[in-house]
C-alpha positions as CSV (number, residue, x, y, z in Angstrom):
1,X,-109.6,4.2,71.8
2,X,-108.9,6.6,74.6
3,X,-111.6,8.8,76.1
4,X,-109.6,11.7,74.5
5,X,-108.6,10.5,71.0
6,X,-106.3,13.4,70.5
7,X,-104.0,12.1,73.2
8,X,-103.6,8.7,71.4
9,X,-100.1,8.0,70.1
10,X,-100.3,8.0,66.3
11,X,-98.2,4.9,66.0
12,X,-100.8,2.9,68.0
13,X,-103.2,3.1,65.0
14,X,-100.9,1.8,62.4
15,X,-101.6,-1.9,62.8
16,X,-105.4,-1.6,62.7
17,X,-105.3,0.7,59.7
18,X,-102.9,-1.7,57.9
19,X,-105.2,-4.6,58.7
20,X,-108.2,-2.8,57.3
21,X,-106.3,-1.8,54.1
22,X,-104.3,-5.1,53.7
23,X,-105.2,-8.2,51.7
24,X,-105.4,-11.8,52.7
25,X,-106.0,-13.4,56.1
26,X,-106.0,-10.8,58.9
27,X,-105.0,-8.1,56.4
28,X,-101.4,-9.4,56.4
29,X,-100.8,-9.5,52.7
30,X,-100.5,-7.2,49.7
31,X,-97.9,-4.8,48.3
32,X,-100.1,-1.9,49.3
33,X,-99.9,-2.8,52.9
34,X,-96.2,-3.3,52.9
35,X,-95.5,0.0,51.1
36,X,-97.9,2.0,53.3
37,X,-96.4,0.5,56.5
38,X,-92.9,1.5,55.4
39,X,-93.9,5.1,54.6
40,X,-95.9,5.5,57.8
41,X,-92.9,4.4,59.9
42,X,-90.8,6.9,57.9
43,X,-93.3,9.6,58.7
44,X,-93.3,8.6,62.4
45,X,-89.5,8.8,62.5
46,X,-89.5,12.2,60.8
47,X,-92.3,13.5,63.1
48,X,-90.2,12.4,66.1
49,X,-87.1,14.2,64.7
50,X,-85.2,11.0,63.9
51,X,-84.8,11.6,60.1
52,X,-82.2,14.3,60.0
53,X,-84.1,17.0,58.2
54,X,-82.3,20.3,57.9
55,X,-85.5,22.3,58.2
56,X,-87.5,20.3,60.8
57,X,-86.8,18.8,64.2
58,X,-90.0,17.2,65.4
59,X,-93.7,17.9,65.9
60,X,-93.6,17.8,69.7
61,X,-93.7,20.9,71.9
62,X,-90.4,21.8,73.5
63,X,-89.2,19.8,76.5
64,X,-91.8,17.1,75.8
65,X,-90.8,13.5,76.3
66,X,-93.5,11.4,74.8
67,X,-94.4,9.8,71.5
68,X,-96.1,11.9,68.8
69,X,-99.9,12.1,69.4
70,X,-102.8,13.1,67.2
71,X,-103.0,16.5,69.0
72,X,-99.6,17.2,67.5
73,X,-100.8,17.0,64.0
74,X,-101.9,20.0,62.0
75,X,-102.1,21.4,58.5
76,X,-98.6,22.9,58.9
77,X,-97.2,19.5,59.8
78,X,-98.5,17.9,56.6
79,X,-97.2,20.9,54.6
80,X,-93.7,20.5,56.1
81,X,-93.7,16.8,55.3
82,X,-94.8,17.5,51.8
83,X,-91.9,19.9,51.5
84,X,-89.6,17.2,53.0
85,X,-90.8,14.6,50.4
86,X,-90.4,17.1,47.6
87,X,-86.9,18.2,48.6
88,X,-84.7,16.6,51.1
89,X,-85.6,12.9,50.4
90,X,-84.6,13.3,46.7
91,X,-87.6,11.4,45.4
92,X,-88.9,11.4,41.9
93,X,-92.0,13.5,41.3
94,X,-94.5,10.7,41.0
95,X,-92.9,8.8,44.0
96,X,-93.3,11.9,46.2
97,X,-96.9,12.1,45.2
98,X,-97.4,8.3,45.9
99,X,-95.8,8.5,49.4
100,X,-97.9,11.5,50.3
101,X,-101.0,9.6,49.1
102,X,-100.1,6.7,51.5
103,X,-100.0,9.2,54.4
104,X,-103.2,10.8,53.2
105,X,-105.0,7.5,53.1
106,X,-104.1,6.8,56.8
107,X,-105.2,10.4,57.7
108,X,-108.6,9.9,56.1
109,X,-109.0,6.6,58.0
110,X,-108.1,8.4,61.3
111,X,-110.8,11.0,60.6
112,X,-113.3,8.2,60.0
113,X,-112.2,6.5,63.2
114,X,-112.5,9.7,65.3
115,X,-108.8,10.3,66.0
116,X,-108.7,13.5,63.9
117,X,-111.3,16.2,63.3
118,X,-110.1,17.3,59.9
119,X,-108.4,15.7,56.9
120,X,-105.3,17.9,57.0
121,X,-103.6,16.0,54.2
122,X,-106.2,16.9,51.6
123,X,-106.0,20.7,52.2
124,X,-104.5,22.5,49.2
125,X,-102.1,24.5,51.4
126,X,-100.7,21.2,52.9
127,X,-100.2,19.7,49.4
128,X,-98.8,22.8,47.8
129,X,-95.1,21.9,48.2
130,X,-95.5,18.6,46.5
131,X,-94.1,18.5,42.9
132,X,-96.4,18.5,40.0
133,X,-96.9,15.2,38.1
134,X,-94.0,14.8,35.7
135,X,-96.4,14.6,32.8
136,X,-95.5,11.1,31.8
137,X,-98.1,9.9,29.4
138,X,-99.4,6.3,29.5
139,X,-97.9,5.7,26.0
140,X,-94.4,6.5,27.4
141,X,-94.5,3.5,29.7
142,X,-92.7,0.4,28.7
143,X,-94.6,-1.7,26.1
144,X,-92.9,-4.5,24.2
145,X,-92.6,-3.6,20.6
146,X,-93.2,-6.3,17.9
147,X,-89.4,-6.4,17.3
148,X,-88.6,-6.8,21.0
149,X,-91.3,-9.5,21.4
150,X,-89.9,-11.3,18.4
151,X,-86.3,-11.1,19.6
152,X,-87.2,-12.4,23.1
153,X,-89.4,-15.3,21.9
154,X,-86.8,-16.3,19.3
155,X,-84.1,-16.4,21.9
156,X,-86.3,-18.5,24.3
157,X,-87.0,-20.9,21.4
158,X,-83.4,-21.2,20.6
159,X,-82.4,-21.9,24.2
160,X,-85.2,-24.5,24.5
161,X,-84.3,-26.2,21.2
162,X,-80.6,-26.5,22.1
163,X,-81.4,-27.9,25.6
164,X,-84.0,-30.3,24.3
165,X,-81.8,-31.6,21.5
166,X,-79.1,-32.4,24.0
167,X,-81.6,-34.2,26.2
168,X,-83.0,-36.4,23.5
169,X,-79.5,-37.2,22.2
170,X,-78.1,-38.1,25.6
171,X,-77.5,-41.8,26.4
172,X,-80.5,-42.9,28.5
173,X,-78.3,-44.9,30.8
174,X,-75.8,-42.1,31.5
175,X,-75.7,-40.1,34.7
176,X,-75.2,-36.9,32.7
177,X,-78.7,-37.3,31.2
178,X,-80.4,-36.3,34.4
179,X,-78.4,-33.1,34.5
180,X,-79.3,-32.4,30.9
181,X,-82.9,-33.1,31.7
182,X,-83.0,-30.4,34.3
183,X,-81.6,-27.8,32.0
184,X,-84.2,-28.8,29.3
185,X,-87.0,-28.5,31.8
186,X,-85.7,-25.0,32.9
187,X,-85.4,-23.9,29.3
188,X,-89.0,-25.1,28.6
189,X,-90.3,-23.3,31.6
190,X,-88.6,-20.1,30.6
191,X,-90.0,-20.3,27.0
192,X,-93.5,-21.0,28.3
193,X,-93.2,-18.1,30.8
194,X,-92.1,-15.7,28.0
195,X,-95.0,-16.7,25.8
196,X,-97.6,-16.4,28.5
197,X,-96.4,-13.0,29.5
198,X,-96.0,-11.8,25.9
199,X,-99.4,-12.9,24.6
200,X,-102.0,-13.5,27.3
201,X,-101.7,-10.0,28.9
202,X,-102.3,-11.6,32.3
203,X,-100.8,-9.7,35.1
204,X,-97.6,-11.4,36.5
205,X,-99.1,-11.2,40.0
206,X,-102.0,-13.4,38.7
207,X,-99.7,-16.0,37.3
208,X,-97.0,-16.4,40.0
209,X,-96.6,-16.4,43.8
210,X,-96.7,-13.2,45.7
211,X,-95.0,-13.7,49.1
212,X,-96.9,-10.7,50.5
213,X,-100.4,-12.1,49.6
214,X,-101.1,-15.7,50.6
215,X,-104.0,-15.9,48.2
216,X,-101.6,-15.5,45.2
217,X,-99.9,-18.9,45.3
218,X,-99.3,-19.2,41.6
219,X,-101.0,-20.9,38.6
220,X,-101.4,-24.7,38.9
221,X,-101.7,-27.2,36.1
222,X,-105.3,-28.0,37.2
223,X,-106.1,-24.4,36.2
224,X,-104.7,-24.8,32.6
225,X,-107.0,-26.0,29.8
226,X,-105.1,-26.0,26.5
227,X,-108.0,-27.7,24.8
228,X,-110.3,-24.7,25.5
229,X,-107.5,-22.2,25.3
230,X,-108.0,-20.8,28.8
231,X,-106.5,-20.6,32.3
232,X,-108.1,-19.8,35.6
233,X,-106.4,-17.0,37.6
234,X,-107.0,-15.0,40.7
235,X,-107.7,-11.5,39.3
236,X,-106.7,-8.1,40.6
237,X,-110.4,-7.6,41.3
238,X,-110.1,-10.3,44.1
239,X,-112.0,-13.1,42.4
240,X,-111.3,-16.1,40.2
241,X,-111.8,-15.7,36.5
242,X,-110.8,-17.2,33.2
243,X,-108.2,-15.7,30.9
244,X,-107.5,-16.6,27.3
245,X,-104.6,-18.6,25.9
246,X,-104.1,-17.5,22.3
247,X,-102.7,-20.0,19.8
248,X,-99.0,-19.0,20.0
249,X,-99.0,-20.0,23.8
250,X,-100.5,-23.4,23.4
251,X,-97.6,-25.4,21.9
252,X,-94.9,-24.0,24.4
253,X,-97.1,-24.9,27.3
254,X,-97.9,-28.4,26.1
255,X,-94.3,-29.1,25.2
256,X,-93.2,-27.9,28.7
257,X,-95.9,-29.9,30.4
258,X,-94.9,-33.1,28.6
259,X,-91.2,-32.6,29.5
260,X,-91.9,-31.6,33.2
261,X,-94.4,-34.5,33.6
262,X,-95.8,-33.1,36.9
263,X,-96.8,-35.9,39.3
264,X,-100.1,-34.2,40.1
265,X,-102.4,-31.5,38.7
266,X,-101.7,-29.4,41.8
267,X,-98.2,-28.7,40.9
268,X,-97.3,-25.1,40.0
269,X,-97.0,-24.4,36.3
270,X,-93.9,-22.3,37.0
271,X,-92.2,-23.9,40.0
272,X,-89.3,-22.2,41.8
273,X,-85.9,-23.5,40.7
274,X,-84.1,-22.0,43.6
275,X,-81.5,-24.6,44.9
276,X,-81.8,-23.3,48.5
277,X,-85.6,-23.3,48.5
278,X,-85.9,-26.8,46.9
279,X,-83.1,-28.2,49.1
280,X,-84.9,-27.1,52.3
281,X,-88.3,-28.4,51.0
282,X,-86.9,-31.8,50.0
283,X,-85.1,-32.3,53.3
284,X,-88.2,-31.3,55.4
285,X,-90.6,-33.4,53.4
286,X,-88.5,-36.6,53.4
287,X,-87.9,-36.1,57.1
288,X,-91.6,-35.9,57.7
289,X,-91.9,-39.2,55.8
290,X,-89.6,-40.9,58.3
291,X,-86.2,-40.8,56.6
292,X,-83.1,-40.2,58.6
293,X,-80.6,-37.5,57.7
294,X,-78.3,-40.1,56.2
295,X,-81.1,-41.6,54.1
296,X,-82.2,-38.1,53.0
297,X,-78.7,-37.1,51.8
298,X,-78.3,-40.5,50.1
299,X,-81.5,-39.9,48.2
300,X,-80.4,-36.4,47.2
301,X,-77.0,-37.7,46.0
302,X,-78.9,-39.8,43.5
303,X,-80.0,-36.6,41.7
304,X,-78.0,-33.7,40.3
305,X,-80.8,-31.3,41.2
306,X,-83.4,-31.4,43.9
307,X,-86.2,-30.6,41.4
308,X,-85.8,-34.0,39.8
309,X,-86.0,-35.7,43.2
310,X,-89.1,-33.6,44.0
311,X,-90.7,-34.8,40.7
312,X,-90.0,-38.4,41.4
313,X,-91.3,-38.2,45.0
314,X,-94.1,-35.8,44.3
315,X,-92.8,-33.2,46.7
316,X,-94.7,-30.1,45.4
317,X,-92.5,-27.0,45.3
318,X,-93.8,-23.4,45.6
319,X,-94.4,-21.4,42.5
320,X,-91.7,-19.0,41.4
321,X,-92.3,-15.5,42.7
322,X,-93.1,-12.4,40.7
323,X,-89.5,-11.2,41.4
324,X,-88.3,-14.5,40.0
325,X,-90.0,-13.8,36.7
326,X,-88.4,-10.4,36.5
327,X,-85.0,-12.0,37.1
328,X,-85.7,-14.5,34.3
329,X,-86.7,-11.8,31.9
330,X,-83.7,-9.6,32.8
331,X,-81.4,-12.5,32.1
332,X,-83.1,-13.4,28.8
333,X,-83.1,-9.8,27.7
334,X,-79.4,-9.5,28.3
335,X,-78.6,-12.8,26.6
336,X,-80.7,-11.9,23.5
337,X,-79.0,-8.4,23.4
338,X,-82.3,-6.6,23.2
339,X,-82.2,-2.8,23.4
340,X,-84.5,-1.3,25.9
341,X,-85.1,2.4,26.3
342,X,-86.8,2.8,29.6
343,X,-85.7,5.0,32.6
344,X,-87.1,2.5,35.1
345,X,-86.1,-0.9,33.6
346,X,-83.1,-1.9,31.5
347,X,-84.8,-5.1,30.5
348,X,-88.2,-6.3,29.1
349,X,-90.3,-6.1,32.3
350,X,-93.5,-8.2,32.7
351,X,-95.8,-5.2,32.6
352,X,-94.3,-4.3,29.3
353,X,-95.5,-7.6,27.8
354,X,-99.0,-6.8,29.0
355,X,-99.0,-3.3,27.6
356,X,-97.5,-4.5,24.4
357,X,-100.4,-6.9,24.0
358,X,-102.8,-4.1,24.8
359,X,-101.2,-2.1,21.9
360,X,-101.9,-4.9,19.5
361,X,-105.5,-5.3,20.6
362,X,-106.4,-1.6,20.6
363,X,-104.9,-1.0,17.2
364,X,-106.5,-4.1,15.7
365,X,-109.9,-4.4,17.4
366,X,-110.5,-1.2,19.4
367,X,-110.9,-0.4,23.0
368,X,-113.9,-2.6,23.8
369,X,-112.3,-5.8,22.8
370,X,-109.0,-4.8,24.4
371,X,-110.7,-3.9,27.7
372,X,-112.3,-7.4,27.9
373,X,-109.0,-9.2,27.1
374,X,-107.0,-7.0,29.5
375,X,-109.6,-7.4,32.3
376,X,-109.9,-3.6,32.6
377,X,-112.6,-1.1,32.2
378,X,-112.9,0.5,28.8
379,X,-112.4,3.9,30.3
380,X,-109.1,2.8,31.8
381,X,-107.9,1.3,28.6
382,X,-108.8,4.4,26.7
383,X,-106.8,6.5,29.2
384,X,-103.8,4.2,29.1
385,X,-103.7,3.9,25.3
386,X,-104.9,7.4,24.5
387,X,-101.7,7.9,22.4
388,X,-103.0,5.4,19.9
389,X,-106.2,7.3,19.4
390,X,-104.3,10.6,19.2
391,X,-102.1,9.1,16.4
392,X,-105.2,7.8,14.5
393,X,-106.9,11.2,14.8
394,X,-103.7,12.8,13.5
395,X,-103.8,10.5,10.4
396,X,-107.4,11.5,9.8
397,X,-106.6,15.1,10.2
398,X,-103.8,14.7,7.6
399,X,-106.3,13.1,5.2
400,X,-108.8,15.9,5.8
401,X,-106.2,18.6,5.2
402,X,-105.1,16.9,1.9
403,X,-108.7,16.8,0.8
404,X,-109.6,20.5,1.4
405,X,-106.3,22.4,1.5
406,X,-103.1,22.6,-0.5
407,X,-100.3,22.6,2.0
408,X,-97.3,24.4,0.5
409,X,-94.1,22.4,0.1
410,X,-90.7,23.8,1.1
411,X,-90.0,24.6,-2.6
412,X,-93.2,26.5,-3.0
413,X,-92.5,28.4,0.3
414,X,-89.2,29.6,-1.1
415,X,-90.6,31.0,-4.3
416,X,-91.0,34.8,-4.5
């Protein structure tokens, strides 16, 4: 830090702040880090006058040729940026609030580190231009309904049954059987993925690989125990923990495992099926084992898909990513012709499966059991599923009114 912190360029603090706030080795990972970094760079460009605002040029004094420094920040700067977020960027209400919160987090860190004397971002006059929360209730967020869950799982079953029947009926000595085997494995993987998301309520980021967080490398077979009905996952709270596998999930997982026949327990439960990714992995691994390019291509030509070669040679692929799971669910939702009423997703999104399971548990067993299953605090579960309690209280109110009061019918109201 300079002897005069106020003369420090604000951009020079971004990396250290992001390292402190990030996840994984050296603070390199995590969605939070990536999102904050993007917004801080956007703020810097706006502050330097590079973002084309109609009402704002830059925060530097006139005829000054230098990068923005901390001495250039003030309450009015934050107020103008809040106005910019709320208006000219065309953001949704909650998005504008979120982006401002990213900036506020960095500002608080700068106060702690001694770059700023005051937390301008928290002052009410600075925040005033921000839009109010849009009032979206937790119960308005996507949650798979029983009908949607049934449609999706039924479709996944049908896809698997059709692919598996083709595989078992195929001539064992035919070249086509390998190709059919691949499609059967893929259908089995998709069915197992749907069931795990629909019934375990495990966060998709705890099941699959997150490229932005090296610790989240995806569930492995060694972490699955169908006998005990449990899996071991790296939880959101940054520690390993067990999660339950309810009965509906067991058979799809076991059937998928038998068909995949992973060569080691360290294989991912849900490997990536990306042809480009698998092709690169196979070529690099076989080259490291001493095969020439000609030998590698000859080996690949023996298989219709690189996944099958990887299985035979125990070349362990990476897990599919969280985005990969969304792509699978989007495709299956479309194929099953499932109606989805959600302004943010036109398909059954992974978080909707988790919330749908939360609905089941809260309605059936109450908030305490649901909180344990969802790996959340009971207070948070009560907040997110408050619409259920409101509905139950409304039912009780209706019963109470019927017991003590005679509510007039429309016919009675019309009588003179």
